[in-house]
Each structure stands twice: as C-alpha cells, then as structure tokens.
C-alpha positions in Angstrom: -11.4 5.6 -26.6 -10.7 9.5 -27.0 -9.6 9.3 -23.2 -7.2 6.3 -24.1 -5.7 8.3 -27.4 -4.6 11.0 -25.4 -3.0 8.7 -22.6 -1.5 7.1 -25.8 -0.1 10.1 -27.1 0.8 11.2 -23.2 2.9 8.4 -22.5 4.3 8.4 -26.6 5.5 11.8 -25.6 6.7 11.4 -21.5 10.0 11.0 -22.5 10.1 14.8 -23.2 8.7 16.1 -19.8 10.3 16.9 -17.0 10.7 13.9 -14.4 8.9 15.2 -11.8 6.0 16.4 -14.7 6.3 13.0 -16.2 5.6 10.8 -12.9 3.1 13.3 -12.3 1.3 12.1 -15.8 1.9 8.6 -15.6 0.7 8.4 -11.7 -2.4 10.4 -13.1 -2.9 8.0 -15.5 -2.6 5.1 -13.6 -5.4 6.8 -10.6 -7.6 7.6 -13.7 -7.7 4.0 -14.9 -8.3 2.5 -11.1 -11.3 4.8 -10.5 -12.8 4.4 -13.9 -12.9 0.8 -13.0 -14.3 1.6 -9.4 -16.9 3.8 -10.3 -17.7 1.6 -13.3 -17.4 -2.1 -13.1 -17.1 -3.1 -9.8 -20.7 -4.2 -8.0 -21.8 -1.1 -6.3 -21.4 -2.7 -2.5 -17.7 -3.4 -3.1 -17.4 0.3 -4.6 -18.2 2.1 -1.7 -16.1 0.1 0.3 -13.3 1.0 -2.0 -14.7 4.5 -1.6 -14.6 4.0 2.6 -11.4 2.5 2.4 -9.9 5.7 0.8 -11.3 7.7 4.1 -9.9 5.3 6.3 -6.5 5.8 4.7 -6.8 9.6 4.4 -7.8 9.3 8.5 -4.4 7.9 8.7 -2.1 10.6 6.8 -4.5 13.2 8.3 -3.1 11.7 12.3 0.2 11.9 11.1 -0.5 16.3 11.3 -1.6 15.5 15.0 2.1 15.0 16.5 1.0 11.5 18.7 3.9 10.5 20.2 3.4 6.5 19.5 0.7 4.7 16.4 -1.9 3.6 19.2 -2.6 7.3 19.5 -3.0 7.4 15.3 -4.7 3.9 15.4 -7.4 5.5 17.6 -7.8 8.6 15.7 -8.1 6.6 12.0 -11.1 4.4 14.5 -13.0 7.2 15.3 -13.5 8.3 11.9 -14.3 4.6 10.8 -17.2 5.0 13.5 -18.2 7.8 12.2 -18.3 6.3 8.9 -20.3 3.5 9.8 -22.9 5.7 11.8 -23.0 8.3 8.7 -25.1 4.6 6.7 -27.6 6.1 8.2 -27.6 9.4 6.9 -30.6 9.9 4.4 -30.2 12.6 1.3 -33.7 14.8 1.3 -33.6 14.6 5.2 -32.9 17.5 7.8 -29.9 15.3 9.1 -28.1 15.2 5.9 -28.8 18.7 4.9 -27.2 19.8 8.3 -24.0 17.6 8.0 -23.3 19.6 4.1 -24.2 22.9 5.4 -21.8 22.3 8.7 -19.2 21.0 6.0 -19.8 24.2 3.8 -19.9 26.7 7.2 -16.2 24.9 8.1 -14.4 26.1 4.9 -15.3 29.3 5.1 -14.4 29.1 8.7 -10.8 27.7 7.5 -10.9 30.4 4.9 -11.1 33.3 7.6 -8.3 31.0 9.6 -5.9 31.3 6.7 -5.8 35.2 6.8 -4.5 35.0 10.3 -1.7 31.9 10.0 0.3 30.9 11.3 -1.2 29.8 14.2 -0.9 27.2 16.6 -3.1 24.2 15.9 -3.8 22.1 19.8 -3.9 18.6 18.7 -8.0 18.7 19.5 -8.4 21.5 17.3 -6.5 19.5 14.5 -8.4 16.4 15.8 -11.5 18.2 15.2 -10.9 19.2 11.7 -10.2 15.9 10.4 -13.4 15.3 11.2 -14.7 18.3 10.0 -12.4 17.3 7.0 -13.0 14.1 5.9 -16.5 12.2 6.9 -18.6 14.8 5.2 -16.8 14.2 2.0 -16.9 11.1 2.3 -21.1 11.6 3.1 -21.2 13.4 -0.2 -18.7 11.1 -2.6 -20.5 8.0 -1.5 -24.2 9.5 -1.7 -22.9 11.0 -5.1 -22.2 7.6 -6.5 -24.8 6.1 -5.5 -27.3 9.0 -7.3 -24.7 8.6 -10.3 -21.2 7.7 -11.2 -21.1 10.0 -14.0 -21.9 12.6 -11.7 -19.2 12.0 -9.4 -16.5 11.7 -12.3 -18.1 15.5 -13.4 -17.3 16.7 -9.9 -14.1 15.2 -10.0 -13.1 17.3 -13.8 -14.6 20.4 -12.5 -11.2 19.9 -9.9 -9.4 18.0 -11.7 -9.8 21.3 -14.5 -9.4 24.0 -11.7 -5.8 21.9 -10.8 -4.7 21.7 -14.2 -5.3 24.5 -15.3 -4.2 26.4 -11.7 -0.7 24.9 -12.2 0.4 25.6 -16.0 -1.3 29.5 -15.5 0.7 29.5 -12.5 3.9 28.0 -14.0 3.7 30.6 -16.8 2.1 33.9 -15.7 2.2 32.8 -11.6 3.4 36.6 -10.0 1.3 37.1 -6.9 1.4 35.0 -4.1 -2.2 33.8 -3.3 -1.2 32.6 0.1 2.7 32.6 1.0 3.0 31.7 4.4 0.5 28.4 3.3 1.5 28.0 0.3 4.2 29.9 -1.6 3.8 28.4 -4.8 0.4 29.5 -5.7 -0.3 32.2 -7.4 -3.6 34.7 -7.9 -3.0 34.1 -11.4 -3.5 29.9 -11.1 -6.3 30.8 -9.6 -7.2 32.8 -12.6 -6.1 30.3 -14.9 -7.6 27.2 -12.9 -11.2 29.2 -13.5 -10.7 29.6 -16.8 -10.3 25.7 -17.3 -13.1 25.0 -15.3 -15.4 27.9 -17.4 -14.1 25.9 -20.5 -15.4 22.4 -18.8 -18.8 24.6 -17.7 -19.7 25.4 -21.3 -18.4 22.1 -22.6 -20.9 20.1 -20.2 -23.8 22.3 -20.6 -24.1 22.0 -24.8 -23.0 18.3 -24.6 -25.6 17.5 -21.8 -28.3 20.0 -22.8 -27.8 22.0 -19.5 -28.4 25.7 -18.4 -24.8 27.3 -19.3 -25.9 30.3 -17.2 -26.4 28.4 -14.0 -23.6 25.7 -15.0 -20.9 28.2 -15.1 -21.6 30.0 -11.6 -22.0 26.8 -10.1 -18.9 25.4 -11.7 -17.0 28.0 -10.6 -18.1 27.7 -7.1 -17.3 24.6 -6.9 -13.7 25.4 -8.4 -12.9 28.3 -5.8 -13.7 25.7 -3.0 -11.1 23.4 -4.5 -8.9 26.0 -3.6 -10.0 26.2 0.1 -9.8 22.2 0.2 -6.0 22.6 -1.1 -5.3 25.3 1.1 -6.4 24.1 4.7 -4.6 20.8 4.0 -1.8 22.6 3.4 -2.0 24.9 6.1 -2.0 21.4 8.4 1.0 19.8 6.4 2.7 23.2 7.0 2.0 23.1 10.8 2.9 19.6 11.0 6.5 20.8 9.5 5.9 17.7 6.6 6.0 18.5 2.8 3.7 16.0 1.6 1.2 13.5 3.1 2.5 10.3 2.6 4.1 8.9 -0.4 1.1 6.5 -2.5 2.0 8.5 -5.8 5.1 9.4 -7.2 5.2 13.1 -7.8 2.6 13.5 -6.4 2.6 12.9 -2.2 0.0 10.9 -0.7 -3.4 10.2 -1.0 -4.7 13.5 1.4 -2.6 15.9 -1.5 -4.9 14.6 -4.1 -8.2 14.4 -2.9 -7.6 18.0 -0.9 -9.4 20.1 -3.1 -12.2 17.1 -3.3 -12.8 17.2 0.8 -14.0 21.0 0.4 -15.8 20.8 -3.3 -17.5 17.6 -2.7 -20.0 18.9 -0.2 -21.1 22.3 -2.0 -21.2 20.0 -5.6 -23.7 17.3 -3.1 -25.9 20.3 -1.6 -26.7 21.6 -4.9 -27.1 18.8 -6.4 -29.1 17.1 -3.4 -30.7 20.6 -1.8 -30.9 23.1 -5.1 -31.9 20.2 -7.7 -28.8 21.1 -9.6 -26.6 18.8 -12.0 
C-alpha cells in the first residue's frame, strides 16, 4: 500500500517535472510493477525464464558494442551467451565451481576499475566479446540464485542499487562539481557518488532495524555493493563510448536500453551473492 501511495503521488504531480525526468519516473514505476509481478506472482520456472531472457536481451545490446558488420555476428554472440546460461544451470551454490564464478567476476570488476584509469584505449572485438561474458554471465548466475533463495533478498539487492543511483542523481545535480570519470561519463561526479552512498547507508540502517540485522555489518556490506555498482555503470559506459553510442538501446523511454538499466546490477549482484552464499550475510 505504501508503494502504491507513493506511486500515485508521483504520477499525480508528474506534470511538474521536466519532460525527460517525467519519462524516467513513469518508466521506472512501470518497470518496478512488472518486476514485482515477476518476483512474487509468476510460477518459479516462469520467473527464472524471464530472468534468463532479460540477459539474452542484454547480450543482444552488448553485441552492438562489438562492431559486427552484419546481424549474423550479433546472433552468434547472443547464442554463445545462451549456451553459457544453459551450462550455468548446473552450477550448485556452495560448490567450488559456483564460488569460482563469483570470485572470477569480482576479480574482473576490479580489473575493469583499473582499466578505467587508462581509458581511452583500443578495445579489440575479441576482448569486447570476452568482457561481455564476464559482465553478463556471472550476473545472471547471481540473480538466478538470489531469486531461488529469496525473491525479497533479490529485491533488497536491487533496492541498494536504486538507492545508490537515485542518491547520486540528485546529489550530483545539486552539488556536483568534481568529475568522477570525465573520459568515460562526463556527467558523473564525486559528489554524486557521495550522495549515493549516503542514500545506501540510510537504506541499510532502515533494513537493519526492520529485519533485526546487525547494522555494523550491514552498512559496510551495502556500501561495498553501492561502490561496485558505480564500477558496473562506468564499465558499460566505457564500452558504449568506445562504440560511439549514447544508449545501449531504446527499450525504456527516458532510460535507454536494458543494459542502461542493469549496468550497475551486473557488478553489484556478484558481490552481493558472494556475501550471501560464501560469507553468510543476508
């Protein structure tokens, strides 16, 4: 009821917002409504299929970064991601193979962070191909497992990413001065990052009291998730800039493509799942 009331207030007053922000708000509300239906209303096999299909769509958008001269090349890339998704169904949480996927992904994201300090650099098609696998496949594995463990746990991960994104947006608009990564995403600022982390901290405190969790553990864990979400955002932006495109697609009015919406999640999900599966957090 609270979510519905907030949504009605936002929609009622959306005429006061700038047109672009209005599109973003409405698109976000529709996306959240669909997400809740998928997580809590659909049968589990159907919901898992939806998650898998979303990553197939994301793979199609990533293939647009790889400068294929024809559609068959893009379809081949998507098919390779699908094959890896099918193989990933055999991964069992708690096994060495599952944990290796998460550790490999976390290692990749810190490699991506180091890469940003040297950008702009040339990105060969083969490197872009492999990077797409490292971005998409572990995130799919993490989100699928989190859903199986608890839809609410998956929703909490998304709430952390959303808090970081919303806090960064408004803090950056109001206080932004010092550019975060001007060669990759000129609009992002360190003040925005700080605002996002404040929002994440507030969410962690609220979740800690609500769920009777240890706030001293929850806050640094959530802050780490929030920071890694920024790396995911910048990494996808780096590949978009290299490809010479602004958005990965046009699926969401005012938001761009699917990858534009889940770029932060791809990074954050792996650390979150590792914290839950390996360290017992959450």
